[in-house]
N, C-alpha and C positions, 0 to 999 in steps of 0.2 A: 083475261082477254086482251089481245094486243090492239093497238091503234093502227089502222091501215090508211093509206092514202089512195083516194079515188079521183078519177078524172072523167068529166062528162064531154060529150061531143060539142057542147057550147063553149068549152074551154075552161070551165070552172074546175078548180082543183081543191079538194077538201079532205079533211081527216075524219075518220069514223071509227068508233070502238065496235069491233065485231069479232065473233068467233071465227076460227079458221075456215070452217065449212059453211058459214052463213052466206046467203045470196047477197049480191052487191046491192047497196041501197040506191034509191032513186036520187036524182040530182036535186039539191035543195033549191036551186034557182029555177030550172025549167021543168023538172020532173022527168027528164029523159034518162036513158040507160047510162050507167057508169061502168068503168072497168078499173080493176086494181092495177096500180102502177108501182114500180119499185120505189121504195122510200130510202132516204139517207139513213145511215146507221149512226149510232152513238156509242161511245165508249164510256164506261163508268169511270168516275174519278172526279177530280176537282180542277176547275179552271184556275190558272195561275198567270198573272200578268208579268211575272218575273220580278227581279230586284229593282227597286226604285233607285234613284240617284244617291239617296242618303244611305241605302243599304249596300251599295257597291263598295268593294274594298278601297280604302283611301291611302293605304301604305304599301310599300314594297313587300313587307312581310305578309300582308293580306292577299297578295297574289302568289303566294308560295315562292317568294324570291324571284318573281318574274317568270315562272314556269310557262313556256311557250304554249303548251296545250291549254293550260288554265286561262291564260290571258286571251287566247284565241276564242275559247268558249265564252268568256266574259264579253268580248267584243261582239260576238254573234248575238248573245242574249241582250246586250244593250241596244243593238240595231233593231231587234224585234220589239223591244220596249219602246223605242223612239217611234216606230211605225204605229204601234198600238196607241201611244199618247197622241199622235197626230190625228188618228181617227176618233179617239175618245179623250178630249182634253181634261175631263174630270179626273182621270187617272194620274195626270201630271203632278198634282199636288201643288204646294207652294213654290213658285218659281222665283221669289225674291232672293236677292243675293244674301249669303250668310256673312254677317259681320264678325261674330265671335262664336267659337265652337269649343273652347277649352275652359277648364275650371268649372264654374257653376253652370256654364252653358253646354257642358258635355252631352247631357241627355236631351236637352231642348235648345238647339242653337238659336242665337239671337239673329234675327233677320232684319233687313232694312225696313224701317217703319215701325218696328216693334217698340213698345215703351220699355225703358230700362227699369227693371224691378229693383227692389230694395229701398232703402231710405233715400230721401231726396238728396242728390248730390254726393252720396256716399260712394257707392261702388263696391263695398265689401259686404253688403247685405244685412247688416244688423242696425237697428235703429235706436241705439242708446244715446245718441247725441253728444259726442265728445268733441265737437267743434271742428269738423273738417270743412270749414267754409260754409257753415250753415247760413240760411237766409237772415236769421235774426242775430244782430250783434249781441255779445254778452252784456248783461246789465252792469252799469257803472256802480261802484260802491257809493252809499249815501255820503254826501259831502258833510264835513264837520262844520259847526257854526264858527264863522269868522268874526273877530272883533270888529266893531265899527269904529270909524275915526272919532276921536274924542273920548273914548272910553278906555280905561286902563286894562281892559281884559275881563275875563269872567270873574265874577265876584267870588271871593274865597268863602267857604262855609264858615259861619260863625258858631261859636260854642257858647252857650250860656250856662252860668252856674246857678 
């Protein structure tokens, strides 16, 4: 059974599940007579917001070497995406500037305000501590015992027979 749209003389518009030949239902608000009105149609398929800024081609090769038709299509798609993001800001995603996008940040770019991952102060991502300016200075070797003034130095071991 399809859903039909009905309108009452009081101005109320509502939907109702009914068979094709069923009588029009009464108005849920005033109880008056209703009539069937044309309803909008829908097409099957999936809603798509288009490519986000991160998904847009970033290189000349990504635009098929600057193909005029492809670039024009991208420009139109990007304009539609901008209008949609203006209406629905939750689609815009993270708008912070990207600081790093190569190397280990290829899949997840480093954005302004993000903590830098890896070992403290390292930058190459492994924490085995081989002294790239770590916060703790290396421990000094233990100092050897120094002779005091008035003594001739350490006593030589004595042997007894």
